[in-house]
C-alpha positions in Angstrom: -11.5 16.2 -105.4 -13.9 13.4 -104.9 -12.5 10.0 -105.2 -13.8 7.3 -107.7 -16.0 4.7 -106.1 -13.4 2.0 -106.7 -11.2 4.1 -104.3 -14.0 4.7 -101.6 -14.7 1.0 -101.0 -12.5 -1.9 -100.4 -14.6 -4.8 -101.9 -17.5 -4.9 -104.5 -20.1 -7.7 -104.2 -21.2 -7.9 -107.7 -24.3 -9.6 -109.1 -23.6 -11.2 -112.2 -26.5 -11.7 -114.7 -27.5 -8.2 -116.1 -24.4 -6.6 -114.3 -21.5 -8.3 -115.6 -23.0 -10.5 -118.5 -26.3 -11.3 -120.2 -26.4 -14.9 -121.0 -22.9 -15.9 -122.3 -22.0 -12.4 -123.3 -20.4 -9.6 -121.4 -22.3 -6.3 -120.7 -20.8 -3.9 -122.9 -17.9 -2.1 -121.3 -18.3 -4.5 -118.2 -14.8 -6.3 -118.9 -12.7 -3.2 -119.2 -14.6 -1.4 -116.1 -14.0 -4.2 -113.8 -10.2 -4.7 -114.8 -9.6 -1.1 -114.3 -11.5 -1.0 -110.9 -9.4 -4.1 -109.8 -6.1 -2.3 -110.9 -7.3 0.7 -108.8 -7.5 -1.7 -105.8 -11.0 -2.7 -105.6 -11.5 -6.4 -104.7 -14.0 -7.7 -106.6 -16.3 -10.6 -105.5 -19.1 -12.1 -107.4 -22.3 -13.0 -105.5 -25.1 -14.8 -107.2 -28.3 -16.3 -106.1 -27.8 -18.9 -108.7 -27.1 -22.4 -106.9 -26.7 -24.5 -109.8 -23.3 -23.6 -111.0 -20.2 -24.0 -109.0 -17.8 -21.2 -108.0 -15.1 -22.9 -110.5 -17.7 -22.7 -113.3 -18.6 -19.1 -112.8 -14.8 -18.1 -112.5 -13.9 -19.8 -115.5 -16.8 -18.2 -117.5 -15.4 -14.5 -116.1 -11.9 -15.4 -117.1 -13.0 -16.4 -120.5 -14.8 -13.1 -120.9 -11.5 -11.4 -120.1 -11.9 -10.8 -116.1 -9.3 -13.1 -114.7 -11.1 -14.7 -111.6 -10.5 -17.3 -109.0 -13.2 -19.6 -107.5 -12.7 -18.3 -103.9 -13.9 -14.9 -105.3 -17.3 -16.2 -106.4 -19.9 -16.8 -103.6 -23.1 -18.5 -104.4 -26.5 -19.0 -102.6 -25.7 -22.6 -102.4 -22.6 -22.0 -100.3 -24.7 -19.7 -98.0 -27.5 -22.3 -97.8 -24.9 -25.1 -96.7 -23.8 -23.0 -94.0 -27.1 -22.7 -92.6 -27.7 -26.5 -93.0 -24.4 -27.2 -91.1 -25.5 -25.0 -88.2 -28.4 -27.2 -87.8 -27.1 -30.8 -88.2 -24.0 -32.6 -87.3 -21.0 -33.1 -89.6 -21.3 -36.1 -91.8 -25.3 -36.0 -91.9 -27.0 -37.0 -95.0 -28.9 -33.8 -96.6 -31.5 -34.4 -99.4 -30.9 -32.2 -102.4 -33.6 -30.6 -104.5 -31.3 -29.1 -106.9 -27.9 -29.9 -108.8 -24.1 -29.8 -108.8 -23.8 -26.5 -107.0 -25.5 -27.5 -104.0 -23.9 -30.9 -103.9 -20.4 -29.4 -103.9 -21.2 -26.7 -101.2 -22.8 -29.5 -98.9 -19.4 -31.4 -99.3 -17.2 -28.3 -98.5 -19.4 -28.1 -95.1 -18.6 -31.9 -94.4 -22.4 -32.8 -95.2 -23.4 -35.7 -97.5 -25.7 -35.0 -100.2 -28.3 -37.5 -101.3 -30.8 -37.4 -103.9 -33.1 -40.5 -103.1 -34.9 -41.9 -99.9 -32.9 -45.0 -99.6 -30.4 -43.4 -96.9 -31.3 -41.2 -93.8 -31.3 -37.7 -94.5 -31.8 -35.4 -91.7 -32.4 -32.1 -93.7 -33.5 -30.8 -96.9 -31.8 -27.9 -99.1 -33.2 -26.8 -102.4 -31.9 -24.7 -105.3 -32.1 -24.4 -108.9 -31.3 -27.5 -110.9 -32.4 -27.4 -114.4 -31.6 -31.0 -115.1 -33.1 -32.7 -111.9 -35.6 -35.4 -112.2 -39.3 -34.7 -111.0 -39.0 -37.9 -108.7 -36.2 -35.7 -106.9 -38.8 -33.0 -106.2 -41.6 -35.3 -105.0 -39.1 -37.1 -102.6 -37.7 -33.8 -101.0 -41.2 -32.4 -100.7 -42.3 -35.4 -98.7 -39.3 -35.1 -96.6 -40.1 -31.4 -95.9 -43.9 -32.3 -95.3 -42.4 -34.8 -92.7 -40.8 -31.9 -90.8 -37.2 -32.0 -91.6 -35.3 -28.9 -91.6 -35.4 -27.1 -94.7 -33.3 -24.6 -96.4 -33.9 -22.8 -99.7 -31.1 -21.2 -101.5 -33.1 -18.4 -102.8 -36.9 -17.4 -103.8 -36.3 -16.1 -107.2 -39.6 -16.3 -109.4 -37.7 -16.2 -112.7 -34.5 -17.4 -114.3 -33.1 -16.0 -117.5 -32.9 -18.1 -120.5 -32.2 -18.0 -124.1 -36.1 -17.6 -124.8 -36.8 -15.0 -122.0 -37.5 -15.5 -118.2 -38.5 -18.9 -117.1 -39.6 -20.3 -113.8 -37.1 -20.1 -111.1 -36.2 -21.6 -108.0 -38.8 -19.6 -105.9 -41.6 -21.0 -108.2 -40.8 -24.7 -107.2 -40.0 -23.6 -103.5 -43.4 -22.3 -103.5 -44.9 -25.5 -104.8 -43.0 -27.6 -102.1 -44.4 -25.0 -99.4 -48.0 -25.2 -100.6 -47.8 -29.0 -100.6 -45.9 -29.3 -97.1 -47.7 -26.1 -95.4 -44.2 -25.0 -94.5 -41.9 -22.0 -95.1 -38.2 -22.5 -95.5 -35.3 -20.6 -94.2 -34.0 -18.6 -97.0 -30.3 -18.0 -97.7 -30.2 -16.0 -100.8 -30.6 -12.4 -101.7 -32.3 -10.4 -100.4 -31.8 -12.2 -97.0 -28.7 -11.5 -95.1 -27.0 -15.0 -95.1 -25.6 -14.8 -98.7 -24.2 -11.2 -98.1 -22.7 -12.5 -94.7 -21.1 -15.5 -96.3 -19.5 -13.3 -99.0 -17.8 -11.1 -96.7 -16.6 -13.9 -94.6 -15.1 -15.7 -97.6 -13.6 -12.5 -99.4 -13.0 -10.1 -96.7 -13.3 -6.3 -96.4 -14.6 -3.7 -94.2 -16.3 -1.3 -96.4 -18.4 -3.2 -98.9 -20.4 -2.0 -101.8 -23.2 -4.0 -103.3 -23.3 -3.8 -107.0 -26.5 -5.2 -108.7 -29.4 -4.6 -111.4 -32.3 -5.9 -109.3 -34.1 -4.0 -106.6 -35.7 -6.9 -104.9 -32.6 -8.8 -104.3 -29.4 -6.7 -104.6 -30.6 -3.4 -103.3 -33.2 -4.8 -100.9 -30.4 -7.2 -99.7 -27.9 -4.2 -99.3 -30.5 -2.4 -97.1 -30.9 -5.8 -95.0 -27.2 -5.7 -94.0 -26.7 -2.0 -93.9 -24.2 -1.6 -96.9 -24.1 1.0 -99.5 -25.2 0.0 -102.9 -24.8 0.7 -106.6 -27.9 0.2 -109.2 -26.5 -0.4 -112.7 -29.2 0.0 -115.3 -28.0 -2.7 -117.7 -30.4 -5.3 -116.5 -34.1 -5.6 -115.5 -34.9 -2.5 -113.5 -36.7 0.4 -115.5 -37.2 4.0 -115.1 -40.9 3.5 -114.2 -39.6 1.0 -111.4 -37.4 3.9 -109.8 -40.3 6.4 -110.1 -42.4 4.6 -107.7 -39.4 3.5 -105.1 -40.2 4.1 -101.4 -37.3 5.9 -99.7 -36.2 2.7 -97.6 -35.7 0.6 -100.9 -33.4 3.3 -102.7 -29.8 2.5 -103.7 -27.2 4.8 -102.7 -26.1 5.1 -106.2 -27.7 4.9 -109.5 -25.5 4.6 -112.8 -25.8 3.5 -116.4 -23.4 0.7 -116.1 -20.1 -0.7 -114.2 -18.2 2.3 -115.7 -19.5 4.3 -112.5 -16.9 2.3 -110.4 -14.1 4.4 -112.2 -15.7 7.9 -111.4 -16.7 9.9 -108.2 -20.4 9.4 -107.1 -22.8 10.5 -109.9 -24.0 13.9 -110.2 -26.7 15.8 -111.9 -23.9 17.8 -114.0 -25.5 19.7 -116.9 -28.8 17.8 -116.7 -31.9 19.9 -115.5 -35.0 17.7 -114.5 -38.5 18.7 -113.2 -41.9 17.1 -113.3 -44.6 19.1 -115.1 -48.3 18.1 -114.9 -47.1 14.7 -113.5 -44.6 13.9 -116.1 -40.8 13.8 -116.0 -39.1 16.6 -118.2 -35.5 16.6 -119.0 -33.3 19.2 -120.5 -29.7 19.9 -121.0 -26.7 17.6 -121.5 -24.0 15.7 -119.9 -22.9 11.9 -119.4 -25.3 9.1 -118.8 -24.4 8.7 -115.1 -25.6 12.4 -114.6 -28.4 11.7 -116.5 -29.5 8.9 -114.2 -28.3 11.0 -111.0 -30.5 14.0 -112.1 -33.5 12.0 -113.1 -33.8 9.8 -109.9 -33.4 12.7 -107.6 -36.3 14.4 -109.3 -38.3 11.4 -109.5 -38.0 10.6 -105.7 -38.3 14.2 -104.6 -41.9 14.3 -106.4 -42.9 11.2 -105.1 -41.9 12.0 -101.5 -43.9 15.3 -101.8 -47.1 14.2 -103.5 -47.3 10.4 -102.7 -47.5 9.7 -106.6 -44.9 8.4 -109.1 -44.2 10.8 -112.0 -44.9 9.5 -115.5 -41.8 8.5 -117.2 -43.2 7.5 -120.7 -41.1 8.7 -123.6 -37.9 9.4 -121.4 -34.8 7.7 -122.6 -31.4 7.6 -120.9 -29.3 10.5 -121.9 -32.0 12.2 -123.7 -33.9 15.4 -123.2 -37.9 15.9 -123.4 -39.0 17.0 -126.6 
């Protein structure tokens, strides 16, 4: 009998927003699924591109939601960025920060001195999301980047979730500095390798599973490091996104939510899917994970055979085509 995914891997590297929680609230069923997976022996690590929050802050939030978490099990793009900076400059060096508390703490952890004005002698610039930082900090940092100092960006996420919908993320501001300075930064966060490598170095494990809701960060990043991945459909990815997904970008597994960790790899089961006149058609019955397994297998076979994505309008998870 096939083993649950929680018993097939020794560590899960989980994205947060859209996977574990949305805003301040847990994704339905996520707390129960993660606690059960942990009890089954799966080491849970939380890996985020968000450089503004410290690991302790994130761990406290998760614990408040009902998932007892230590700060050492949270790895941020700020920590990965600080490692990249530390590889380029001597210990004790001043590093100019375009960002917030998460970056400053990560630099201190690497025996570097964060500064936010030009009165010192910074020898590098690190840039991450900092919702409260003043515009002067961006200007001064951009001037240093233009002057040629080593420059590391935590991530290139173009948007950041807010209570009013997606807002401009770190990648938007990094792009502004890049245009001004006519330079390209070294990037630490997903989908680049450094954050994944930093995560495994900190939490350990030999057979990791990357779990996320985004193709362009979580799943592309898993491919970059050659690890298996689970895409959960509780975040931003849509069925239409999957219909046009090239083979080299496909996740190892697609499932409805984190409950999939407690079950064997999703299989179609009683669902029967075809593409008729270019449109997805679904019949049968079964659980949601089986629905996603059946649908993605058919969509990808059609794309590979024809070079064209099937139409998915009207298809709802767990439903049949009228």
